[in-house]
C-alpha positions in Angstrom: -27.7 -7.4 -4.7 -26.7 -6.0 -1.4 -29.8 -6.1 0.2 -30.3 -9.7 -0.6 -26.5 -10.5 0.6 -27.5 -8.9 3.8 -30.8 -10.7 3.9 -28.4 -14.1 4.0 -26.3 -12.4 6.9 -29.2 -12.3 9.1 -29.9 -15.8 8.4 -26.4 -16.8 9.4 -26.1 -14.5 12.3 -29.7 -14.4 13.8 -30.7 -11.1 15.6 -31.1 -12.9 18.6 -27.4 -13.6 18.8 -26.0 -10.8 16.8 -28.0 -8.3 18.7 -27.7 -9.9 22.2 -26.2 -8.1 25.3 -22.7 -7.7 25.3 -20.6 -10.2 27.2 -18.9 -8.2 30.6 -15.4 -9.3 29.4 -13.5 -11.2 26.5 -9.6 -11.9 26.2 -9.9 -10.1 22.6 -12.0 -7.6 21.4 -12.0 -6.9 17.6 -13.5 -3.5 16.3 -15.0 -3.8 12.7 -17.2 -6.6 11.0 -15.3 -6.0 7.3 -13.1 -8.7 5.9 -9.9 -8.4 7.9 -11.8 -8.4 11.5 -14.5 -11.4 10.3 -11.4 -13.1 9.0 -9.3 -12.8 12.0 -12.0 -13.6 14.2 -12.4 -17.0 12.4 -8.7 -17.6 12.8 -8.5 -16.8 16.4 -11.6 -18.5 17.4 -10.3 -21.9 15.5 -7.2 -21.6 17.8 -9.9 -21.6 20.8 -9.1 -17.7 21.7 -12.2 -16.0 23.4 -13.3 -13.3 20.8 -15.8 -10.9 21.0 -16.3 -8.9 17.1 -18.0 -5.4 17.5 -19.5 -3.9 14.5 -21.4 -0.4 14.6 -24.0 -1.3 11.7 -24.0 -4.6 9.7 -21.5 -6.8 8.6 -19.7 -6.1 5.4 -21.3 -2.8 4.5 -18.2 -0.8 4.2 -14.9 -1.3 2.0 -15.1 -5.0 2.1 -18.4 -5.3 0.4 -18.5 -2.4 -1.7 -14.9 -2.9 -3.7 -15.1 -5.1 -7.2 -13.7 -8.1 -5.3 -10.8 -8.3 -7.8 -7.2 -10.0 -6.9 -4.4 -7.8 -8.3 -0.9 -9.5 -8.3 0.7 -7.5 -10.8 2.8 -4.5 -9.9 0.5 -1.3 -10.2 1.5 2.1 -11.0 1.1 3.4 -7.6 3.6 1.0 -6.7 6.1 2.1 -8.8 8.5 5.5 -8.3 10.4 7.3 -11.3 13.9 6.0 -11.6 13.4 2.6 -9.9 16.4 1.7 -7.8 17.8 -1.6 -7.0 16.1 -1.2 -3.6 13.0 -0.4 -5.2 13.2 -3.3 -6.9 13.7 -5.5 -3.6 10.8 -3.9 -2.1 8.6 -4.4 -5.4 9.6 -8.0 -5.5 8.8 -8.5 -1.6 5.4 -7.3 -2.3 4.6 -9.5 -5.3 5.7 -12.5 -3.1 3.3 -11.4 -0.5 0.5 -11.2 -3.3 1.6 -14.9 -4.4 1.2 -16.3 -0.9 -2.3 -14.4 -1.0 -3.3 -16.3 -4.1 -2.1 -19.3 -2.4 -4.5 -19.0 0.5 -7.2 -17.9 -1.7 -7.2 -21.2 -3.9 -7.7 -23.3 -0.9 -10.4 -21.2 0.9 -13.8 -22.2 -0.6 -12.6 -25.9 0.8 -11.5 -24.5 4.0 -14.9 -22.7 4.6 -16.9 -25.0 3.1 -18.8 -22.5 0.9 -18.9 -20.8 -2.6 -17.1 -17.7 -2.7 -17.3 -17.2 -6.2 -13.3 -17.6 -6.3 -12.2 -17.8 -9.8 -8.8 -17.5 -11.4 -9.5 -16.2 -14.8 -6.1 -14.4 -15.6 -5.6 -10.6 -15.7 -4.7 -8.3 -18.2 -3.1 -4.9 -17.7 -3.1 -2.7 -20.7 -1.0 0.3 -21.9 -2.0 2.9 -24.6 1.4 5.0 -25.0 4.9 3.9 -25.8 6.1 5.1 -22.5 3.4 3.0 -20.8 4.4 -0.1 -22.7 7.9 0.2 -21.2 6.6 0.5 -18.0 5.2 -3.2 -18.6 8.1 -4.5 -19.7 10.2 -2.6 -16.8 7.8 -4.3 -14.2 7.7 -7.8 -15.8 11.3 -7.9 -15.0 10.8 -7.7 -11.2 7.4 -9.7 -11.3 9.2 -12.9 -13.1 12.4 -12.7 -10.4 9.7 -12.8 -7.8 8.0 -15.8 -9.0 4.8 -14.0 -10.8 4.4 -15.1 -14.3 3.6 -12.5 -16.4 3.9 -12.1 -20.6 4.1 -8.8 -22.2 2.5 -8.9 -25.6 2.1 -6.2 -28.7 0.7 -5.8 -32.3 -0.3 -9.0 -33.9 0.3 -11.5 -30.9 -1.9 -9.0 -28.6 -4.6 -8.9 -31.2 -4.8 -12.3 -31.3 -4.9 -13.1 -27.6 -7.4 -10.4 -26.9 -9.2 -9.6 -30.1 -12.0 -7.7 -27.9 -9.6 -5.0 -26.8 -8.9 -1.8 -28.7 -6.2 -2.2 -31.4 -5.2 1.3 -30.6 -3.4 -0.3 -27.4 0.2 -0.2 -27.4 0.6 -3.6 -25.4 -0.6 -5.7 -22.9 1.0 -7.7 -20.0 -1.0 -11.0 -19.1 -0.7 -12.6 -15.6 -2.6 -16.0 -15.7 -3.1 -16.1 -11.7 -5.3 -12.9 -11.3 -8.9 -13.3 -10.6 -11.6 -12.4 -8.2 -14.1 -13.7 -5.5 -17.6 -12.6 -4.7 -17.3 -9.4 -1.8 -20.7 -9.7 -0.8 -20.3 -13.2 0.6 -16.5 -13.7 1.5 -16.6 -11.6 5.1 -20.0 -13.1 6.1 -19.1 -16.5 5.5 -15.8 -15.9 7.5 -18.3 -14.4 10.3 -20.5 -17.4 10.1 -17.5 -19.8 10.5 -16.2 -17.7 13.6 -19.2 -17.9 15.2 -19.8 -21.5 14.8 -16.3 -21.9 16.4 -17.4 -20.0 19.6 -16.6 -16.0 18.7 -19.3 -13.9 20.0 -20.4 -11.4 17.2 -22.5 -8.4 18.0 -23.7 -6.0 15.1 -25.1 -2.6 15.6 -22.7 -1.8 18.6 -20.6 1.4 18.0 -17.3 1.8 19.7 -17.4 5.1 21.6 -13.9 5.0 23.6 -10.9 2.7 24.4 -9.4 3.1 27.7 -5.9 1.6 29.0 -6.5 0.0 32.4 -3.8 0.1 35.0 -5.6 -1.1 38.0 -8.1 -4.0 36.8 -6.5 -7.7 37.5 -6.7 -9.5 34.3 -7.6 -6.8 31.9 -5.5 -4.1 30.1 -8.6 -2.3 28.1 -12.0 -1.0 28.7 -14.0 -0.5 25.4 -17.2 1.6 25.7 -19.8 1.0 23.3 -23.1 2.0 22.6 -24.6 -1.0 24.1 -22.3 -1.0 27.3 -18.7 -1.6 28.4 -16.4 -4.7 28.0 -13.4 -5.5 29.6 -10.7 -7.4 27.4 -6.8 -8.2 27.5 -6.0 -7.2 23.8 -7.8 -5.0 21.2 -7.5 -5.5 17.6 -8.7 -2.2 15.4 -9.8 -3.4 12.4 -12.0 -0.5 11.6 -11.4 0.2 8.2 -11.8 3.8 7.2 -12.4 4.4 10.8 -9.0 3.4 12.0 -7.3 6.4 12.7 -10.3 8.0 14.3 -10.2 5.2 17.1 -6.4 5.1 17.3 -6.0 8.9 17.7 -8.5 8.5 21.1 -5.6 6.4 22.4 -2.9 9.0 21.5 -1.7 6.9 18.5 -1.6 8.3 15.2 -1.2 6.1 12.0 0.1 7.1 8.4 -3.6 6.8 6.6 -5.5 8.4 4.2 -9.2 8.1 2.9 -10.7 8.2 -0.6 -14.1 7.6 -1.8 -14.2 4.8 -4.7 -16.6 4.7 -7.5 -18.0 1.3 -9.3 -20.5 1.1 -12.4 -22.3 -1.9 -13.3 -23.8 -2.6 -16.7 -26.7 -4.4 -18.1 -25.8 -8.3 -19.3 -23.9 -8.5 -22.4 -22.8 -11.9 -24.6 -20.0 -13.3 -22.5 -16.7 -11.8 -24.4 -14.3 -11.0 -21.3 -12.9 -13.8 -19.4 -9.6 -12.3 -17.8 -10.1 -9.0 -15.7 -8.7 -5.8 -17.0 -6.7 -3.0 -15.5 -4.6 -0.3 -16.9 -0.8 0.7 -16.3 -1.5 4.4 -16.4 -5.2 5.2 -16.2 -8.0 4.6 -13.6 -9.5 1.5 -14.6 -10.5 -1.9 -13.4 -12.7 -4.3 -15.4 -14.4 -7.7 -15.5 -17.3 -9.5 -16.8 -19.2 -11.2 -14.1 -20.7 -14.7 -14.1 -24.2 -13.0 -14.8 -22.6 -11.4 -17.8 -22.6 -7.8 -16.4 -19.9 -5.7 -16.6 -18.2 -4.4 -13.3 -16.4 -1.3 -14.1 -14.0 0.5 -11.2 -10.5 1.8 -10.8 -10.4 4.3 -8.1 -12.7 7.1 -9.2 -13.3 9.3 -6.5 -16.9 9.6 -4.7 -18.1 12.3 -2.5 -17.2 11.8 1.2 -20.1 11.8 3.7 -20.2 11.4 7.5 -21.1 8.0 8.9 -24.0 6.8 9.0 -24.5 8.4 5.5 -22.7 6.3 2.8 -20.5 7.9 0.3 -22.2 9.0 -2.6 -21.4 9.5 -6.4 -20.2 12.3 -8.8 -21.7 12.0 -12.6 -18.2 13.0 -13.8 -16.6 9.8 -12.2 -19.3 7.5 -13.8 -18.7 9.3 -17.0 -14.9 9.7 -16.6 -14.7 5.8 -15.7 -16.9 4.5 -18.5 -15.0 6.8 -20.9 -11.7 5.1 -20.2 -13.4 1.4 -20.1 -14.6 2.4 -23.8 -11.5 3.4 -24.8 -10.0 0.0 -23.9 -13.0 -2.1 -24.5 -14.8 -0.6 -27.6 -18.0 -2.8 -27.3 -18.8 -1.0 -24.2 -20.2 1.8 -26.3 -23.5 -0.1 -26.8 -24.2 -1.4 -23.4 -26.1 0.4 -21.0 -25.0 1.4 -17.1 -27.9 0.0 -14.9 -26.2 0.6 -11.6 -23.6 2.7 -9.8 -22.5 2.9 -6.2 -19.5 4.0 -4.2 -17.6 2.6 -1.3 -14.6 4.1 1.0 -10.8 3.3 0.8 -8.4 3.6 3.5 -4.8 3.8 2.2 -1.6 4.3 3.9 1.3 6.5 2.5 3.4 3.7 1.6 0.8 1.4 0.5 1.8 -1.0 2.9 -0.6 -2.8 5.3 -0.3 -1.5 8.9 -0.4 -4.9 11.0 0.5 -6.2 14.3 0.8 -5.0 18.1 2.1 -1.5 19.2 5.0 -1.3 21.1 3.6 2.1 22.4 0.8 0.4 23.9 1.1 -3.5 24.5 -2.1 -5.4 23.9 -3.2 -2.9 21.1 -3.3 -4.4 17.5 -4.1 -2.6 14.3 -5.1 -4.4 11.1 -5.6 -2.3 7.8 -4.5 -3.2 4.4 -4.8 -1.1 1.3 -5.4 -3.9 -0.7 -7.7 -5.4 1.8 -9.7 -7.5 -0.2 -6.7 -9.6 -1.9 -4.6 -9.7 1.0 -7.3 -9.5 3.5 -7.5 -13.3 4.8 -3.7 -13.8 4.4 -2.7 -11.1 6.6 -5.7 -11.7 9.2 -4.0 -15.2 9.5 -0.6 -13.6 10.0 -1.9 -11.5 13.1 -3.8 -14.8 14.2 -0.5 -16.5 14.4 1.5 -13.8 16.2 -1.5 -13.4 18.6 -2.1 -16.9 19.3 1.8 -17.4 20.0 1.5 -14.2 22.3 4.2 -12.6 19.9 6.8 -15.6 20.5 6.2 -16.2 16.5 5.9 -13.3 14.5 5.2 -13.8 10.4 4.5 -10.1 10.0 7.0 -8.0 8.0 8.9 -5.2 9.8 7.5 -2.8 6.9 4.1 -3.7 8.6 5.2 -1.8 11.8 2.1 -0.2 13.7 4.4 2.7 15.3 5.8 3.7 12.0 5.2 7.1 11.1 5.0 6.9 7.3 
């Protein structure tokens, strides 16, 4: 699937364009050809901002193209703290409202981009196996409903009638009709195509080696040194995903970022039984059945770290552990064979909030990094574009996303 998708990308952006010489200068340079970088290039170019996007390999080859493509709007276990206070409830409600804004954008994105992105709002189920986990589902439902997210907690016969394919041993489920998924192999490439059609310059196989802040070059604040020459610009956006910190440190800016490898399993095709996607409130599991009836099983199981240009590789223990949790929740999977396994890389922040906006320490230097990058990616890219187009006079970016925060 990935090879076919990347062949399609090549036809979107012919090599004589994507591998052409760098322009000598550009008003804005975006580093990173994943979802955030490609979407930002699109939104900026729509406003006639001169943009050059630089990708050191192929577009959409890292986290943006190796995740499961799910829209998670329910509060997840990593967002919760023990003994949730009223301040925690306010924080969580704000996060839920942000997810709902993202859902609204996804609803209209295929029409806006005039492309099939595989967007489907199938609903989502979060499961619990213990009474303690069930109480967490009930506690978070209160916050979700106050924030405007529709969720329903079910147990016993109601649960079994609603989702008879799930294990009857589950203590309960929380159902959210707004959740869904899109195709991660096509979303970023389509954004890149539309950006190029709107005038953005996109260069692949172009590694950024350093960024220098300039004092004595009229009209330009930065020089970006790449493997294919230098480019001058007024503004830089670091959307390099897992490599965001590496580039920021070269400018003396440290960001609260951690890295993890993520593991995904795909099964053979099976009769269609699962319409909503499934996740777990207490164990590592995401699960859905694709349009071609294969099951995609994920949930954040670790993979083996590798230095670029190698790709993160798989642990058999992760494949087996992930599959075991999936079978506990959806017992019919015991008779379905795994046929493919792959790994991606995930950049997350200490507080699980995005890092988004312009650094006050270094004006003109912008960062775009989102732990839940697929769900929120298009929306936060549009937020940043609005800020940049107005040159800071309009700022829809929440203060909590501050680039210069230490945690």
